[in-house]
N, C-alpha and C positions, 0 to 999 in steps of 0.2 A: 249462815254460810255452811254448805254441806262439805263433806270430806273431799269429794272429787273436785269441787270448785277451788277449795283451798290448795289441793295438790297441784292443780293447773297453774294457779297464781304463783306458788312457790317455785315451780319449774320455770316459769317465765322470768321471775326475778333472778334466779340463778343464771339462766341463759343471758339476760341483759348484763349482769355484773361480769360474767366471764367474757362476753363480747367486748365490753368496754375495757376490760383489763388487757385483752389482746390488742385493741386499738392503741392504748397507751404504750404498751410494750413495743409496738411496731413503729410508732412515730417519735418517741422520745429519743433524742440523739444519744448515741453511744460514744462516750469519750474514752474509748479503749480500742486497742487493735482487735481485728477480727480473730476469733479463736483459730489456733493452728490445727486443732482437731476438728476438721470439717464434719465428719460423721456425727459428732455429738450435736452440732447445730441442726443437722438434718433430722436427727431423731427427735429433737425437741419440737421442730416444726411438725413432724408427722403426728406426734402425740398430742400437741396442742389442737390440731385440726381434727383428730380422731375424737377428742373430747367435745369439741365444738359441734361436730356432726351429731353426736349422741344427744347433747343438750338441745340442739335445734330441733331434732326429730321429736324429742319428748315435750318440748315447749309447744310445738305445733299440734301434736296429738299424742297424749300419753298412751292411747290404745295402739298407736303405731301402724296406721294404714300405709299400704305400699306407696300411694301417691304422696303422702306427707313425708315419707322417708326419702323419696326421690326429690321432693322440693327442698328438704333439709340438705341433701347432698349438693344440689345446685346452688343453694344459698351459701353454703360453706365454701364451695369452690370460688364463687364470685367474691365473697368476702375476703378470702385470702389473696386472690388475684388483685383486687382493688388495693388492699393494704400494701402489697408488694410494689405495685405501680406507683403509689404515693411515695414510697421510700426512694424511688428514683429521683424525686425532686427535693428531697430533704438532705440537709448537710449532715455529714457523719453517718449517713445510712446509705445502703446500696441496694439496687435491684438485683435479684438473683433468680434466674430461671429454674435453678435446681430447688430453691425454696418453694417455688410454685408447684413443682413436681411433687415435693414431699408433702405440701399442703393437700394436694389432690389425693395422694396415696393415703394420707391419714383420714381424709373425709370419706374416701371409699371404704376403708376398713371399718371406720366408725358406723357408716350406714349399713354395711353388711352385718355388723354386730347387732345393731338395733333390729334389723330384719330377722336375724336368726333368733334373738331372744324373744321377739314378739310372736314368732311361730311356735315357740315352746309352750 
C-alpha cells in the first residue's frame, strides 16, 4: 500500500468516526435543560460543521478539487439538516432553525478554508 492510498484511507476513517460521533451526539436524549447561553450552543454547531466540511472535502479528495469541495459543502449541509429534522421527532431533543443556520455557516467557512488552503 502506497503512502497516498494510506492517507486517503486514514482520512476516510477519520471522516466516518467524526460523522458517527455527530450522529450520536445529535440523537442521544439530553436529560438536562437547554443552555441559557445560546451563543455557546450556536458556536459549537458552527465549529462542528466547519470541521465536518473540512473532513468531508479531504475524504472525497485530498487534492481538493473545486467540485469535490462543493460536494462536501452540499453533503455537510444536508447532513446537518437531516439530523436537525430527526431531532424534531425525538424526546428531549428539539428542532431549531438557528442550529441549521449555524451548521450551514460552519460548512461554508470550512469549505472556504479548504478551497483557500488548496490554492496555496
